[in-house]
Residue, then its C-alpha position, 0 to 999 in steps of 0.5 A: m500349411v500353405t494355406t496358413l503361409v499364405f494367410y500370413f504374408f498376405l491377410p496382414p497388407i490386405l487389411t492394412t490396404y482396406f483401413f488406408e482405403y476406407f479412411n483415405l489415409n496415404p500409407f505411402s509416408i511411411i516409409k519413402f522409396f526410390n524411384f516409387n512414384p505412386f501419386s502419378a495416377d490422376l483419381g487417387i492412389p489405387s488399392y494394388q498400388t497401396f498393397l503391394y508397396l504394403l506387401m513390400l514392407w511386410c516381407g522387408l520385416n520378416g526377412a529382417l526378422w528371419l535375419i536376425l533370429w538365425v545370426a542370434s541362433l548362430l551365435y547361440t550355437y558358438w557359445a554352446v559349443w565353446r562352453r562345453 
């Protein structure tokens, strides 16, 4: 289970980083974060910065999805109890 969890959290950002690096794209135009300037590097954007940025987005998206599903389950539980 731990291996599946590691694959789930790290594989999408790794593959997306490879895609952005292969086609020389700028992933930082997806969403702007405060005080995050990856363009301070002289020779382009290092891969680890692209990976960390995409990992933050991926974890944020998973956290938001978890929160939505958790609230929906609470609402359903209250609705099911109220209906009885």
